[in-house]
PLY file of the C-alpha trace (Angstrom):
ply
format ascii 1.0
element vertex 106
property float x
property float y
property float z
element edge 105
property int vertex1
property int vertex2
end_header
-10.15 -2.21 -3.75
-9.66 0.66 -6.13
-7.63 0.63 -9.26
-6.51 4.13 -10.43
-7.60 4.82 -14.16
-6.48 8.55 -14.31
-5.36 11.14 -11.70
-3.27 10.80 -8.74
-4.14 9.61 -5.18
-2.02 10.17 -2.12
-2.15 7.43 0.80
-1.70 8.97 4.21
-1.28 7.06 7.54
-1.75 8.67 11.04
1.29 8.46 13.19
0.93 9.81 16.53
-0.47 13.30 16.09
0.88 13.55 12.44
-0.25 12.50 9.31
2.30 10.98 6.89
2.34 10.40 3.15
2.98 6.60 2.34
2.86 6.82 -1.21
1.48 8.87 -4.20
-0.19 6.45 -6.77
-1.37 7.22 -10.46
-2.66 5.31 -13.42
-2.50 1.44 -13.19
-1.80 1.31 -9.53
-4.21 0.10 -6.91
-5.08 0.72 -3.19
-7.41 -0.89 -0.54
-6.23 -4.33 -1.47
-5.39 -5.29 2.11
-8.75 -4.76 3.31
-9.85 -7.31 1.07
-7.18 -9.91 1.47
-6.77 -9.96 5.32
-10.42 -8.90 6.07
-9.26 -5.93 8.37
-10.36 -2.50 8.22
-8.44 0.02 6.17
-5.53 1.45 8.10
-4.58 4.44 5.77
-6.45 7.31 4.07
-6.49 8.09 0.47
-6.74 11.69 -0.80
-7.16 12.60 -4.30
-4.56 15.01 -5.53
-5.76 15.38 -9.06
-9.16 14.40 -10.57
-8.95 10.66 -10.34
-11.17 8.03 -11.87
-11.07 4.65 -10.12
-12.34 1.23 -10.86
-14.11 -0.30 -7.69
-13.51 -3.85 -7.16
-15.03 -5.96 -4.34
-13.88 -9.05 -2.69
-15.71 -11.42 -4.71
-14.92 -9.77 -8.04
-11.18 -9.85 -7.05
-11.18 -13.28 -6.17
-12.91 -14.25 -9.41
-10.30 -12.14 -11.68
-7.24 -13.77 -9.70
-8.65 -17.38 -10.41
-9.48 -16.73 -13.91
-6.47 -14.77 -14.68
-3.05 -15.80 -13.41
-1.42 -12.50 -14.80
-3.69 -10.45 -12.55
-2.54 -12.77 -9.51
1.12 -12.19 -10.50
0.81 -8.43 -10.87
-0.79 -8.38 -7.30
1.78 -10.52 -5.84
4.58 -8.59 -7.46
3.21 -5.29 -6.25
2.79 -6.39 -2.67
6.37 -7.85 -2.64
7.80 -4.30 -3.68
5.66 -2.71 -0.97
7.13 -5.21 1.58
10.62 -4.57 0.48
9.75 -0.70 1.03
8.61 -1.55 4.26
11.61 -3.76 5.33
14.02 -0.98 4.09
12.18 1.60 6.25
12.32 -0.64 9.36
16.10 -0.95 8.58
16.12 2.86 8.52
14.10 3.18 11.58
16.24 0.54 13.58
19.60 1.72 12.63
19.70 4.65 15.36
18.64 2.22 18.02
21.22 -0.18 17.15
24.03 2.60 17.21
22.73 3.84 20.78
22.80 0.27 21.89
26.37 -0.25 20.81
27.63 3.02 22.02
26.14 2.52 25.61
27.51 -0.96 26.06
0 1
1 2
2 3
3 4
4 5
5 6
6 7
7 8
8 9
9 10
10 11
11 12
12 13
13 14
14 15
15 16
16 17
17 18
18 19
19 20
20 21
21 22
22 23
23 24
24 25
25 26
26 27
27 28
28 29
29 30
30 31
31 32
32 33
33 34
34 35
35 36
36 37
37 38
38 39
39 40
40 41
41 42
42 43
43 44
44 45
45 46
46 47
47 48
48 49
49 50
50 51
51 52
52 53
53 54
54 55
55 56
56 57
57 58
58 59
59 60
60 61
61 62
62 63
63 64
64 65
65 66
66 67
67 68
68 69
69 70
70 71
71 72
72 73
73 74
74 75
75 76
76 77
77 78
78 79
79 80
80 81
81 82
82 83
83 84
84 85
85 86
86 87
87 88
88 89
89 90
90 91
91 92
92 93
93 94
94 95
95 96
96 97
97 98
98 99
99 100
100 101
101 102
102 103
103 104
104 105
């Protein structure tokens, strides 16, 4: 996991033959936590847009930090919840044309 201390990092995802920007992250934001939390390989690419300085946190350190400091756990949970909300909104946008086509054809 990486916590950005300075600079900008863009998170990209391969979609078919295209690479799409998922987010641009700056100071105080983090990335790579999903690989730690769910034990799966990373499924996105991070590209530095501006010289960046990052704190690297391994799984054991993150677990220890969360156990010792509930504020860190809450910040992590809130950020993941915001990302989930964003994913839900995107799903609704992507599903909307399908619903319109299905209702028009029937």
